[in-house]
C-alpha positions in Angstrom: 119.3 -131.5 167.3 122.0 -129.4 166.0 120.3 -128.3 163.3 117.2 -127.4 165.1 119.1 -125.8 167.5 120.4 -123.4 164.5 117.1 -122.8 163.1 115.9 -121.7 166.6 118.5 -119.4 166.8 117.7 -117.7 163.8 114.4 -117.5 164.4 115.3 -116.0 167.9 118.1 -113.8 165.8 114.9 -112.6 162.9 112.3 -111.6 165.8 114.7 -109.8 167.5 115.6 -108.1 164.4 111.9 -107.3 163.8 111.3 -106.0 166.9 114.5 -103.2 167.1 113.0 -102.3 163.7 109.4 -102.3 165.5 108.6 -98.2 167.0 105.2 -96.7 168.4 102.9 -94.4 166.9 100.3 -94.2 170.2 98.0 -91.6 172.0 97.5 -91.3 175.6 94.8 -89.3 177.6 96.9 -88.4 181.0 93.8 -86.7 182.4 92.2 -88.1 185.4 88.7 -86.9 184.5 86.9 -86.0 181.4 89.4 -84.6 178.8 90.0 -81.2 177.6 93.3 -81.6 176.5 96.3 -84.0 177.0 99.3 -82.6 175.4 103.2 -83.5 175.9 105.7 -80.5 175.8 108.6 -82.1 176.0 110.4 -85.8 176.0 113.9 -87.4 177.3 115.3 -90.3 175.8 117.4 -92.6 178.5 118.7 -95.8 178.1 116.5 -98.1 178.9 113.0 -95.5 179.5 111.6 -91.9 178.0 110.4 -89.2 180.3 108.0 -86.9 178.8 106.6 -83.7 180.4 103.1 -81.8 179.7 100.2 -80.5 180.5 96.5 -81.6 181.3 93.1 -80.1 181.7 89.8 -81.2 182.4 86.5 -81.1 182.5 85.8 -80.2 186.5 88.5 -77.5 186.0 90.2 -74.8 183.8 93.3 -75.0 185.1 96.5 -76.7 183.1 98.7 -78.9 185.1 102.1 -80.4 184.7 102.7 -84.1 184.5 105.5 -86.4 183.9 105.9 -90.1 182.8 108.4 -92.8 182.0 107.8 -95.0 179.7 109.0 -98.1 177.8 110.2 -97.8 174.5 107.8 -100.3 173.8 105.1 -97.5 174.6 104.1 -99.4 177.9 103.9 -96.6 180.6 106.1 -97.2 184.2 104.7 -94.4 186.0 102.7 -91.3 185.7 102.8 -88.6 188.4 100.9 -85.0 188.5 103.1 -82.4 189.6 100.6 -80.2 191.4 101.9 -77.3 193.1 100.4 -76.1 196.3 98.9 -72.5 196.1 100.4 -72.0 192.8 98.5 -71.8 189.4 98.4 -73.3 186.4 101.5 -75.3 185.5 103.1 -75.8 182.2 107.2 -76.7 180.6 109.2 -76.1 178.2 109.8 -77.8 174.8 113.3 -78.6 175.5 112.5 -78.8 179.5 113.6 -82.2 180.5 117.5 -82.3 181.8 119.4 -85.6 182.9 121.5 -84.6 185.9 122.8 -87.9 187.0 121.8 -91.4 186.2 119.1 -90.8 189.4 118.1 -86.7 189.3 116.7 -85.0 186.4 114.9 -81.5 186.2 112.5 -80.0 184.5 112.0 -76.3 184.0 108.6 -74.8 183.3 106.7 -71.9 184.1 103.9 -70.8 186.4 100.8 -68.7 185.1 97.1 -67.8 184.7 95.2 -67.5 181.7 95.5 -63.9 180.7 99.7 -64.0 181.8 99.3 -61.0 183.7 101.4 -63.6 185.6 103.9 -66.0 184.9 106.8 -67.1 186.4 109.3 -69.7 186.3 110.1 -73.2 188.0 112.8 -75.6 188.1 111.4 -79.1 189.4 114.2 -82.0 190.7 113.0 -85.9 190.4 114.4 -89.1 190.6 113.7 -92.4 188.1 111.1 -93.2 189.8 109.1 -89.5 189.4 109.2 -88.8 193.4 110.2 -85.2 194.0 113.8 -84.3 194.9 113.1 -80.6 195.2 110.7 -77.8 193.9 111.6 -74.1 193.8 110.1 -71.2 192.1 111.0 -67.9 190.9 108.4 -64.7 191.5 110.8 -62.1 191.1 109.7 -60.2 188.7 107.1 -57.3 187.7 105.5 -59.6 185.0 106.0 -62.6 182.7 109.1 -64.5 183.7 109.8 -68.1 181.9 112.7 -70.8 181.1 113.0 -71.9 177.2 116.2 -73.9 177.4 118.7 -75.1 179.9 121.9 -77.1 180.1 124.0 -78.3 183.1 127.4 -77.7 183.6 130.0 -78.7 186.3 126.9 -78.9 189.0 125.3 -76.2 187.7 122.5 -75.1 185.9 122.4 -72.6 183.1 118.7 -71.6 181.7 118.2 -69.0 179.1 114.5 -67.5 179.5 112.6 -64.2 178.4 111.6 -61.4 181.2 109.2 -59.1 180.0 108.3 -56.0 182.4 104.5 -55.8 181.9 104.3 -52.2 183.5 107.2 -50.3 181.4 106.8 -53.1 178.3 110.3 -54.0 177.9 111.4 -57.5 177.9 114.9 -58.7 177.7 116.7 -61.9 177.0 117.0 -63.5 180.9 120.4 -65.7 181.3 120.7 -67.7 185.0 122.8 -69.9 187.0 121.7 -72.2 189.3 123.1 -74.7 191.9 121.6 -78.1 191.9 119.2 -77.2 194.7 118.1 -74.2 192.5 119.5 -71.3 194.5 120.7 -68.6 192.1 124.1 -68.2 191.4 123.8 -64.8 189.0 121.8 -64.1 186.4 121.5 -61.5 183.3 119.7 -59.5 181.1 120.3 -58.2 177.7 118.9 -57.6 174.4 116.2 -54.8 175.5 112.9 -54.9 173.5 109.5 -53.6 173.2 107.6 -57.2 173.0 108.3 -60.5 174.1 111.0 -62.0 171.2 109.9 -65.7 171.9 112.1 -69.0 172.6 115.4 -68.9 173.6 118.2 -72.1 173.5 121.6 -72.6 175.0 124.3 -75.0 174.9 127.5 -75.6 176.3 130.9 -74.8 173.9 132.6 -78.1 173.4 135.9 -77.1 175.5 133.9 -76.5 178.3 134.7 -72.5 178.5 131.7 -70.9 177.6 128.1 -70.7 176.6 126.2 -70.3 173.1 122.4 -68.8 173.7 120.3 -68.4 170.2 117.1 -67.5 169.4 115.0 -64.2 168.6 117.4 -61.1 170.0 116.6 -57.3 169.0 118.3 -55.3 166.9 117.7 -51.7 168.6 119.8 -50.2 165.6 117.7 -51.4 163.1 114.7 -51.7 165.2 113.7 -55.6 164.3 114.6 -59.0 165.9 116.8 -61.7 164.4 118.0 -65.1 165.0 120.7 -63.7 167.5 123.7 -65.2 169.2 125.4 -64.3 172.0 128.2 -66.5 173.7 128.9 -65.7 177.1 131.8 -66.9 179.5 130.7 -69.3 182.2 130.3 -66.2 184.7 128.0 -64.9 182.6 130.4 -62.2 181.3 129.5 -61.2 177.2 132.2 -62.7 175.0 130.7 -61.6 171.6 126.8 -60.7 169.8 125.9 -61.9 166.2 122.8 -62.1 164.4 122.3 -65.0 162.1 123.3 -64.2 158.6 120.0 -65.0 156.3 120.4 -65.5 152.5 116.5 -64.0 152.3 113.9 -62.5 154.2 113.7 -61.7 157.2 111.4 -64.5 158.7 110.6 -66.7 161.8 113.2 -66.4 164.2 113.5 -69.1 166.9 116.4 -70.9 166.5 118.1 -73.9 168.1 121.4 -75.3 168.5 123.9 -78.4 169.3 127.4 -78.7 170.0 129.8 -80.6 167.3 132.2 -82.7 169.6 135.1 -81.6 167.5 134.0 -77.9 167.8 131.9 -75.3 166.7 128.0 -75.8 166.1 124.7 -77.3 164.3 121.8 -74.6 164.1 118.4 -74.7 162.5 116.1 -71.6 162.0 113.6 -70.6 158.8 113.5 -68.2 156.2 111.0 -66.5 154.1 111.4 -65.8 150.1 109.0 -63.5 150.2 109.3 -59.6 150.8 105.9 -60.2 152.9 106.6 -62.6 154.6 104.4 -65.0 153.0 104.0 -68.5 154.8 103.5 -70.3 151.5 107.5 -69.2 151.1 109.0 -70.2 153.9 111.7 -73.2 154.6 114.1 -74.5 157.1 117.3 -73.1 156.8 120.2 -74.9 158.6 124.1 -75.2 158.8 126.9 -75.1 160.5 128.8 -72.8 162.7 132.4 -72.0 163.8 133.0 -71.2 167.1 132.6 -67.6 166.6 129.1 -68.1 165.1 130.7 -67.3 161.5 128.8 -69.6 159.1 131.0 -72.3 157.6 127.9 -73.5 154.9 124.2 -73.6 155.3 121.2 -75.2 153.3 117.7 -74.5 152.8 115.0 -77.2 152.8 111.4 -77.4 152.1 109.9 -80.0 149.5 106.8 -81.7 150.7 106.7 -79.7 154.2 105.8 -76.8 152.2 105.1 -73.9 154.9 107.5 -74.9 157.4 110.3 -74.1 159.8 112.7 -75.1 162.0 112.3 -76.7 165.7 114.8 -78.7 167.2 117.6 -80.5 166.2 120.1 -83.3 167.6 123.0 -84.7 166.8 122.6 -88.9 166.3 125.1 -90.8 169.4 127.6 -91.8 166.9 127.5 -87.9 165.5 127.3 -88.6 162.1 123.8 -87.3 161.2 121.4 -84.7 162.1 117.9 -85.0 162.8 115.6 -82.1 162.4 112.1 -82.0 164.2 110.3 -79.2 161.7 106.8 -77.7 162.1 104.1 -75.5 160.4 104.8 -72.0 159.5 100.5 -72.7 158.9 98.5 -75.5 158.3 98.7 -78.5 161.0 101.9 -80.8 160.1 104.7 -81.8 161.5 107.5 -83.5 160.9 111.0 -84.7 160.7 114.4 -85.2 158.6 118.0 -86.8 158.7 120.6 -85.2 157.0 124.6 -86.5 156.9 127.0 -83.5 158.8 127.5 -81.5 155.3 123.5 -80.9 155.5 122.9 -83.5 152.7 119.4 -84.7 153.1 119.0 -88.4 153.6 115.4 -89.0 154.6 112.3 -86.8 155.8 108.9 -87.5 156.9 105.2 -86.4 157.8 104.2 -88.9 159.9 100.4 -88.9 160.5 98.6 -90.3 163.4 97.3 -93.7 163.0 98.0 -92.5 159.1 95.0 -90.7 159.5 95.2 -87.8 161.8 97.3 -84.7 162.0 99.2 -83.2 164.9 101.8 -81.1 166.2 105.1 -82.4 167.2 106.9 -80.2 170.2 110.3 -82.2 171.2 112.6 -84.7 169.8 114.9 -86.7 171.6 117.3 -89.5 170.9 118.6 -92.5 172.9 122.0 -93.8 173.3 120.6 -96.8 171.5 119.9 -94.5 168.4 115.8 -94.4 168.8 114.0 -91.2 167.8 111.3 -90.5 170.1 108.9 -87.3 169.4 106.4 -86.1 171.3 103.4 -83.6 170.9 99.6 -84.3 170.7 97.0 -84.9 167.9 95.2 -82.7 166.6 91.7 -84.2 167.4 90.0 -80.1 168.1 87.5 -81.3 171.1 89.9 -83.6 173.1 93.7 -83.6 171.8 95.4 -86.5 173.1 99.1 -87.0 174.0 101.3 -88.5 171.0 104.1 -90.1 171.2 106.1 -91.4 167.9 109.7 -93.3 168.5 111.2 -94.7 165.3 114.0 -96.5 164.2 117.6 -94.9 162.7 115.4 -95.1 159.2 112.7 -92.7 160.3 110.4 -95.9 160.4 107.3 -96.6 163.5 106.8 -99.7 161.4 108.3 -102.2 158.7 107.3 -100.1 155.4 106.2 -96.9 157.0 105.1 -94.7 153.7 105.5 -91.4 155.3 109.2 -91.6 154.6 110.2 -89.3 151.7 110.0 -90.2 149.0 106.5 -91.6 149.4 104.8 -94.0 147.6 103.6 -91.8 145.0 107.1 -90.7 144.1 107.1 -86.7 144.2 109.7 -86.5 141.8 108.6 -85.3 138.3 109.0 -88.7 136.0 108.9 -88.4 132.3 105.4 -89.4 131.0 104.6 -91.5 128.1 105.9 -89.5 124.7 102.3 -89.4 123.3 101.0 -87.9 126.8 101.1 -83.9 127.2 100.1 -82.0 130.1 99.2 -78.6 130.2 99.4 -75.8 131.3 102.0 -76.1 134.6 101.2 -74.4 136.5 97.6 -73.9 136.4 95.4 -71.6 137.7 92.3 -73.4 136.7 92.4 -76.5 134.9 94.6 -79.2 134.0 94.4 -81.0 130.1 95.8 -84.7 129.5 96.1 -85.6 126.1 97.7 -88.8 124.7 96.0 -90.9 126.7 93.6 -94.3 126.8 90.0 -94.1 127.9 90.0 -95.9 131.1 92.5 -94.5 133.0 92.4 -93.5 136.1 93.3 -90.0 136.5 94.2 -88.8 140.5 95.4 -85.6 141.5 97.1 -85.8 145.2 98.4 -83.1 147.7 101.5 -82.7 149.3 100.1 -84.6 152.5 98.9 -87.8 150.3 95.4 -87.0 150.8 93.4 -87.5 146.8 92.2 -84.4 146.1 90.5 -85.5 142.6 89.9 -88.9 141.4 88.4 -89.2 137.8 88.3 -92.0 134.6 89.3 -90.9 131.6 86.4 -91.2 128.7 88.3 -90.3 125.9 91.9 -89.9 124.7 92.0 -86.1 126.2 91.1 -85.7 129.8 90.5 -81.9 131.3 90.1 -82.1 135.1 89.0 -78.7 137.0 91.0 -77.0 139.8 90.0 -73.4 140.5 89.1 -74.8 143.7 91.9 -76.3 145.3 94.4 -74.2 147.3 97.7 -73.2 145.8 100.7 -75.7 145.8 102.3 -78.9 144.6 100.4 -81.7 143.6 101.2 -85.2 142.3 99.0 -86.1 139.3 98.9 -90.2 139.1 97.7 -91.6 135.6 96.9 -95.3 136.1 97.2 -96.8 132.8 94.6 -99.4 131.7 97.3 -102.1 131.8 98.5 -101.1 135.7 101.6 -98.9 134.9 101.4 -96.0 136.7 102.9 -92.6 135.8 103.6 -89.5 138.1 103.9 -86.0 137.5 104.5 -82.6 139.6 101.7 -80.6 139.3 101.9 -76.6 140.6 98.6 -75.0 141.1 98.7 -71.0 141.3 
């Protein structure tokens, strides 16, 4: 009997361990009629559930409307609430738009707009853990476009960062505002005036709670360019210092995200281009550590199989020992995420596809207190996009054996092939010649998403495959020898 109890206990533990490793990769339709679009903009991972916000549009109306939903970590839905605001136009949210104020009070930030954006103004929406409205406040005191793109909570106040664009005078500015927990304005500031809308800004509270750091695209009036700017303010909104993030290569995508280090300083993520013409195929994720004065402690770049990429968001894991980065495409249709240690060394990275088949865009990242990674966005089904939710364990796996984690099953690192096998030219423009192989060797070429683009079988000891129709970039040449052994090599197509 004791043995049976022990075995039963072991089985329960194994089951619990397997369940703990299981994540989800699921698409949802939050529309109430025939779908035009269902997309998630932001997520917040709490202890026992996670919240998402997004927009839907249906066949019977061209307007987009916001929704909030609460889900369990097994993917089941607790509730969904549409947030229609009487007398308002379309509504949407920021990509980092949900904030937890207390165990039963949450906030999301968003915008009311019309489709040509001649009208756009921000709102604050407070709700409880059941999705019931506590307070809604919109701010229409603008002559053009005004929106929030980031927010934080400190001492029973909400501090937002966003953009104010005066369409009558074509002047945009970084807009910082402070509100009480009922949405009443305490103060607001405008700075970094520019002739165009700069992009999204993010805000964080310093480790000592005495200042705010705002980052994102900011206008340098001396150089007449946008940079990845940083401005530090005290809690009354007075500017302490302003700087541009130094970048070791050419100016590129200037959006920037930041997270506070509990011991002091910040981690950041942005992007750089290694081409003077800002070519998409030369874009890299650029990330690093800043001290409290905004000076870089260390910086790194990363691309690998992300190819055309930029840094979107980042978060510290609950133990503060690792950083998770959400990355996005500069061009194309791939999103991904990666894990590093606190010195920026990459541990793994992932380029997930919905159900392994469909591309998608990931908008938001959040980490639960139990170290589950929640990523949300939409699938790229052009006719009717779906809201997309990924949940992974701390190794980035949606399920055991998840092959989206790099390195892929097809090893992208260059291996030394058999001494008798020669592959040339590499890099190549039109053809690849393979010498020294056995007849019946299978020759396959994969792109950086593991999509098979060439599949043929050698008939002679020398084979030539044409690459002239392939896009420039990195590919994996895999040779499967007649005995089943696989040999891989990285190929660069010019």
